[in-house]
C-alpha positions in Angstrom: 163.6 233.8 189.7 164.9 234.2 186.2 163.6 230.7 185.3 160.1 231.7 186.5 160.1 234.8 184.5 161.2 232.9 181.4 158.4 230.3 181.9 155.9 233.2 182.4 157.1 234.9 179.2 156.8 231.7 177.2 153.2 231.1 178.5 152.3 234.7 177.7 153.7 234.3 174.2 151.7 231.1 173.6 148.5 232.8 174.7 149.2 235.8 172.4 149.8 233.5 169.5 146.6 231.5 170.2 144.5 234.7 170.6 145.7 235.9 167.2 144.7 232.6 165.6 148.2 231.9 164.3 148.5 228.5 165.9 150.1 226.3 163.2 148.2 223.3 164.5 145.1 224.6 162.8 145.1 226.8 159.7 141.9 228.8 159.5 140.2 231.9 158.1 137.4 233.6 160.0 134.5 235.6 158.5 132.1 237.5 160.7 128.7 239.3 160.5 127.8 241.3 163.6 125.4 243.8 165.0 128.3 246.1 165.4 128.7 246.4 161.6 130.7 243.5 160.2 129.2 242.0 157.1 130.9 238.8 156.2 134.2 240.5 157.0 137.4 238.5 157.2 139.0 239.0 160.6 142.3 238.0 161.9 142.6 239.9 165.2 141.2 238.3 168.3 141.2 239.1 172.0 140.9 237.1 175.1 137.8 237.5 177.4 136.5 236.0 180.6 133.8 234.3 178.7 135.5 231.2 177.4 133.9 228.5 175.2 135.1 225.2 174.0 134.1 223.8 170.6 135.0 220.2 169.8 134.9 219.1 166.2 134.9 215.4 165.3 135.3 214.7 161.6 135.0 210.9 162.2 131.4 211.4 163.3 129.4 211.7 160.1 125.8 212.6 159.4 123.8 213.7 156.3 125.3 214.8 153.0 124.6 218.5 152.2 122.4 219.2 149.1 122.8 223.0 149.2 121.6 226.4 150.3 119.9 229.2 148.4 116.7 231.2 147.7 113.7 231.2 145.3 113.0 232.6 141.9 109.5 234.1 142.2 107.7 236.4 139.8 107.9 239.2 142.4 111.7 239.0 142.5 112.1 238.5 138.8 109.7 241.4 138.0 111.6 243.8 140.2 114.9 242.9 138.5 113.3 244.2 135.2 112.5 247.5 136.9 116.0 248.5 138.1 119.1 249.4 136.2 121.2 246.8 134.4 124.1 247.5 136.8 122.0 246.9 139.9 120.4 243.8 138.4 123.8 242.3 137.7 125.0 243.4 141.2 122.2 241.4 142.8 122.5 238.3 140.7 126.3 238.3 141.2 125.8 238.7 144.9 123.6 235.6 145.0 125.3 233.3 142.4 128.9 234.2 141.8 131.9 232.6 143.6 132.6 236.0 145.1 129.1 236.3 146.4 126.8 233.8 148.3 127.3 231.2 145.6 123.8 229.7 145.9 123.6 226.0 145.1 120.0 225.0 145.8 117.0 227.1 144.7 113.2 226.9 144.3 110.7 228.3 141.8 107.0 228.2 141.4 105.0 226.2 138.9 102.5 228.9 137.7 101.4 231.6 140.2 101.6 232.0 143.9 100.9 234.9 146.2 104.2 236.5 145.2 103.0 236.8 141.6 101.5 239.8 139.9 98.2 237.9 139.2 96.7 234.4 139.3 97.7 232.3 136.3 98.0 228.7 135.2 99.9 227.0 132.4 96.7 225.1 131.4 94.3 227.9 130.5 91.8 225.8 128.4 89.3 224.0 130.5 88.9 220.2 130.1 92.0 220.1 127.9 92.9 216.6 129.1 95.9 216.2 126.7 97.1 219.7 127.7 97.5 220.6 124.0 97.3 224.3 124.9 99.8 224.1 127.7 102.0 227.2 127.8 104.6 228.9 130.0 104.3 232.2 128.3 103.6 233.9 131.6 107.2 233.1 132.8 109.0 234.3 129.7 109.3 238.0 130.6 110.7 237.6 134.1 111.2 234.3 135.9 112.9 232.5 133.0 115.3 235.3 132.1 116.3 235.6 135.8 117.1 231.9 136.1 119.1 232.0 132.8 121.1 235.0 134.0 121.8 233.3 137.3 122.9 230.2 135.4 125.3 232.2 133.3 126.9 233.6 136.5 127.1 230.4 138.6 130.4 228.6 137.9 129.4 225.3 139.6 125.7 225.6 138.8 122.7 225.2 141.1 119.7 222.8 141.4 116.1 224.0 141.2 113.1 222.6 143.0 109.8 223.5 141.4 106.5 223.7 143.3 102.9 224.4 142.2 100.7 226.3 144.7 97.6 225.1 142.9 96.7 222.8 140.1 94.7 224.4 137.3 91.4 225.6 138.8 89.3 223.6 136.4 90.8 220.4 137.8 89.5 221.2 141.3 86.2 220.6 143.1 85.7 224.3 143.7 87.0 225.6 140.3 89.1 228.2 142.2 92.8 229.0 142.5 92.3 229.1 146.2 91.6 226.0 148.3 89.7 223.0 147.0 90.8 219.5 146.1 92.1 217.9 142.9 89.2 215.8 141.4 90.1 212.1 140.9 89.2 212.3 137.2 92.1 214.8 136.7 94.8 212.8 138.5 96.5 211.8 135.2 96.1 215.2 133.7 97.7 216.9 136.6 100.6 214.4 136.4 100.9 215.3 132.7 101.0 219.0 133.8 104.3 218.3 135.6 105.8 216.5 132.7 104.8 219.3 130.3 106.4 221.8 132.6 109.7 219.9 132.8 109.8 219.7 129.0 108.9 223.3 128.5 111.5 224.6 130.9 114.1 222.2 129.4 113.4 223.7 126.0 114.2 227.1 127.5 117.6 225.8 128.7 116.6 225.2 132.3 116.8 221.7 133.9 114.7 221.2 136.9 116.3 219.0 139.7 113.2 218.3 141.9 109.5 218.8 142.3 107.2 219.1 145.3 103.7 217.8 144.7 102.0 220.9 146.0 103.0 223.9 148.2 101.4 223.7 151.7 98.8 220.9 151.2 97.1 221.9 154.5 96.3 225.2 152.7 97.0 228.7 153.9 93.8 229.7 155.5 92.2 230.0 152.0 94.1 233.3 151.3 96.0 232.6 148.1 96.7 229.8 145.7 96.5 226.3 147.2 95.2 222.8 146.7 94.4 220.6 149.6 95.8 217.1 150.0 95.8 214.6 153.0 99.0 212.6 153.5 97.2 209.5 152.0 95.9 211.4 149.0 99.3 212.9 148.1 101.0 209.5 148.6 98.4 207.7 146.3 98.8 210.5 143.7 102.6 210.1 143.6 102.4 206.3 143.8 99.8 205.8 141.0 100.0 208.8 138.8 102.9 211.3 139.1 105.7 208.8 139.7 104.7 206.4 136.9 104.0 209.3 134.5 107.4 210.9 135.0 109.1 207.5 134.7 107.3 206.8 131.4 108.2 210.2 130.0 111.9 209.9 130.8 111.9 212.1 133.9 112.8 209.3 136.3 115.8 211.3 137.7 113.6 214.1 138.9 113.5 214.2 142.7 109.9 214.1 144.0 109.6 215.6 147.4 106.5 215.1 149.5 104.6 217.2 152.0 106.1 220.8 151.7 104.7 222.4 154.8 105.4 223.0 158.5 107.5 220.7 160.6 105.1 219.8 163.4 103.0 217.8 160.9 105.9 215.7 159.7 105.1 212.5 161.5 101.7 211.8 159.9 103.1 212.6 156.4 106.2 210.5 156.5 104.2 207.6 158.1 102.0 207.7 154.9 104.8 208.4 152.4 107.2 205.8 153.7 104.6 203.2 154.9 106.1 200.5 152.7 108.1 199.9 149.6 105.2 200.7 147.2 104.3 204.0 148.8 107.9 205.2 149.1 109.1 204.1 145.7 108.8 207.5 143.9 109.5 209.8 146.8 113.0 211.1 146.9 112.5 212.9 150.1 110.4 215.3 152.2 110.1 219.1 152.0 109.4 221.3 155.0 108.8 224.9 156.0 109.4 226.9 159.2 106.3 228.9 159.9 105.0 226.9 162.8 107.2 228.8 165.3 109.5 231.8 165.4 112.0 230.0 167.5 111.3 226.2 167.7 113.2 224.0 165.2 111.1 220.9 166.1 114.2 218.5 166.4 112.0 215.5 167.4 110.0 215.9 164.2 113.1 216.3 162.0 114.8 213.3 163.6 111.6 211.2 163.2 111.4 212.0 159.5 115.0 211.1 159.0 114.8 207.9 160.9 111.7 206.9 158.9 113.6 207.2 155.7 117.4 207.7 156.4 118.4 207.5 152.7 115.9 210.2 151.6 116.3 213.9 151.3 115.0 216.2 154.1 115.0 219.7 152.6 113.8 223.0 154.1 112.1 224.6 151.0 110.7 227.8 152.3 111.3 230.4 155.0 111.0 234.1 155.4 110.3 236.9 157.8 106.5 236.9 157.1 103.8 239.5 158.0 106.4 242.3 158.0 107.1 245.2 155.8 110.9 245.4 155.3 112.9 248.0 157.3 114.9 250.0 154.8 118.6 250.7 155.5 118.1 249.8 159.1 120.5 247.0 160.0 119.9 247.4 163.7 116.2 246.3 163.3 117.3 242.9 162.0 119.2 242.2 165.2 116.4 243.2 167.6 113.5 241.1 168.9 110.8 243.3 167.4 109.6 241.2 164.4 106.3 239.4 164.6 104.9 236.7 162.3 101.5 235.6 161.2 101.0 233.7 164.5 101.4 236.8 166.6 97.8 237.8 165.6 96.3 234.6 164.1 97.6 231.5 165.9 95.2 229.7 168.2 95.5 230.4 171.9 97.1 227.0 172.5 99.8 227.8 169.9 100.4 231.4 170.7 103.5 230.6 172.8 105.2 229.4 169.6 105.0 232.9 168.1 106.7 235.4 170.3 108.6 238.4 168.9 112.0 237.6 167.6 115.2 239.0 165.9 115.2 238.2 162.2 119.0 237.4 162.2 118.6 235.1 165.2 115.7 233.3 163.6 117.6 232.6 160.4 120.9 231.7 162.0 119.5 229.5 164.7 117.1 227.7 162.4 119.7 226.8 159.8 122.1 225.6 162.5 119.3 223.7 164.2 118.2 222.1 160.9 121.8 221.0 160.1 122.1 219.5 163.5 119.0 217.5 163.0 119.6 215.8 159.6 118.2 218.5 157.2 120.4 218.5 154.1 119.2 221.6 152.2 117.8 225.0 153.3 116.1 227.3 150.8 115.0 230.9 151.6 111.9 232.4 150.0 112.0 235.5 147.7 115.5 236.7 146.8 114.3 240.2 146.1 111.4 242.3 147.3 110.5 246.0 147.3 110.2 248.4 150.2 106.6 247.4 150.7 107.5 243.7 151.0 106.0 242.8 147.6 104.8 242.8 144.9 102.2 240.3 146.1 98.7 240.2 144.6 97.2 239.3 148.0 99.3 242.0 149.8 100.9 239.3 152.0 104.0 241.5 152.7 107.2 239.8 153.7 111.0 240.5 154.0 113.7 239.3 151.6 117.5 239.4 152.1 117.7 242.0 149.3 115.3 244.9 149.1 115.1 247.3 146.2 113.8 250.8 145.8 112.6 250.8 142.2 111.8 254.5 142.0 115.3 255.5 143.1 117.1 252.5 141.7 118.7 251.6 145.0 119.6 248.2 146.5 119.8 247.3 150.2 121.5 244.1 151.3 120.0 243.4 154.7 121.9 241.4 157.3 119.8 238.4 156.3 121.7 238.2 153.0 125.0 237.9 154.9 123.5 235.2 157.2 122.5 233.1 154.2 126.0 233.6 152.7 127.7 232.3 155.9 126.3 228.9 155.0 125.8 228.9 151.2 129.2 230.3 150.4 131.2 227.9 152.6 129.2 224.7 152.9 129.2 223.2 149.4 127.0 220.4 147.9 128.4 217.0 148.8 129.7 218.3 152.2 129.2 215.9 155.1 127.7 217.1 158.4 130.2 216.2 161.1 130.3 216.0 164.9 130.4 219.4 166.6 129.8 220.2 170.2 130.0 223.4 172.3 130.1 223.6 176.1 127.9 226.7 176.3 124.1 226.4 175.7 123.8 230.1 174.6 126.1 229.7 171.6 124.8 227.7 168.6 127.3 225.8 166.4 127.5 223.3 163.5 130.1 222.0 161.1 130.5 220.2 157.8 133.4 218.8 155.9 133.4 219.9 152.3 134.4 217.7 149.3 137.8 219.3 149.3 138.2 218.2 152.9 138.1 221.8 154.3 135.9 222.2 157.4 133.3 224.9 157.7 132.4 225.7 161.3 129.5 228.2 161.9 129.2 229.8 165.3 126.3 232.1 166.3 126.6 234.2 169.5 123.2 235.9 170.2 124.4 237.1 173.6 125.5 240.7 174.5 128.9 239.4 175.5 132.0 238.8 173.5 133.4 235.2 173.9 136.8 233.6 173.6 136.5 230.4 171.6 138.9 227.5 171.8 138.4 225.1 168.8 139.6 221.6 169.2 139.9 219.1 166.3 142.0 215.9 166.0 143.9 216.7 169.2 144.9 220.1 167.8 143.5 223.4 168.9 143.5 227.2 168.4 141.9 230.1 170.1 139.8 232.9 168.5 137.1 235.2 169.7 133.6 236.1 168.6 131.9 239.5 169.0 128.6 240.0 170.9 125.6 239.4 168.7 127.7 237.9 165.9 127.7 235.1 163.4 131.0 233.5 162.3 132.1 231.0 159.7 135.5 229.5 160.5 137.1 227.8 157.5 139.6 225.2 158.6 141.9 224.0 155.8 142.6 220.4 155.3 
């Protein structure tokens, strides 16, 4: 009888140790953001529940190398930072770029204007200036360039920048407009020069650009704001015969050219054209994608197809946001509720309506990033870093949500739950990390894991359910037990 009690005591002790996450077999730290109020909070107290989940991590199973995570430098965001106090400006930039903050490593910016600009503008203002002798980036010098330079000064490890034009200069197009239309063949070389001039001008300001996309959303955006239309073949020929050779001649051969730059369902026809053969693929470093085709579908088959077509090329998510919504101010609960709608709620065709149901913004971000990582995507870039309470400024009044919202009149800053979702990845999954094997025996929970260059492992767990779960983590024949709250996102850092 005494022996049975002793055995029972030992088993209970082991369970208690595991539940507190103190198992010496795996040394870890856990950070949680939850509907109940945690915001990237470090937690070390766990409890056992009836809902038990097993996560198995296999570092020997290796996939893509991580390029980075981050957001975008837009004129809207940069302009707002000039309208708030220096203290709040520094608070926001430190939150995004410092080691103590989200530590963004991959960003995007616009080449001339987009809808999140104060007005339409181009760097080539003089028509038929084929040599671009009057090229100027003056429009960026009051806001975007200072924002980037301040972010650079804060970032210890630095970050890469992808630059994208929404439109070529209107005078180069068949409709002479910022909106819609196609690049005329006689201006192919001049548009290629436009990119080279941009890279040089930004370098002279102390900003190195890492990569380019040829055009943002080549299918257009319903002729609403800046755009230039390309077919897959047209873009491929432009890169093959004009942009690639021009950048190479001008000494920009290390700049990464990313093709496509629109929604995932259209990937197959684009990568088929881009990577048709050695000649067509020569200057493409990879493919850029967006998420706006669905509020819940990651399109894994399309992502896997694109990767398999060019396994050594980048596959980077370059834009995502909660679109067609005015931000909810100081209302964390809204970001966890399935009340948001996107453009497709009203405007998608009947056959595609099913792809655009209401959704919870936190869920959409967390599940999409995890789904992308689990399907060969190596970088994930959010859209605007900062917007106002209206969801702008935006010259077209295309209101959207950003992770950080500011009230300019009252000089107040609101870090929405989306900021913390982004930080769960950007802060802990560093450039050069390798996506590794990670499986969970519960279809409701979403998981992914990478091994960082320092050999630490970052495991992300998203629990969208209304129930708390006990989680047993297994790795290299070792294990430990933690728990995750209902409607919560966790990053588990496992030391090497």
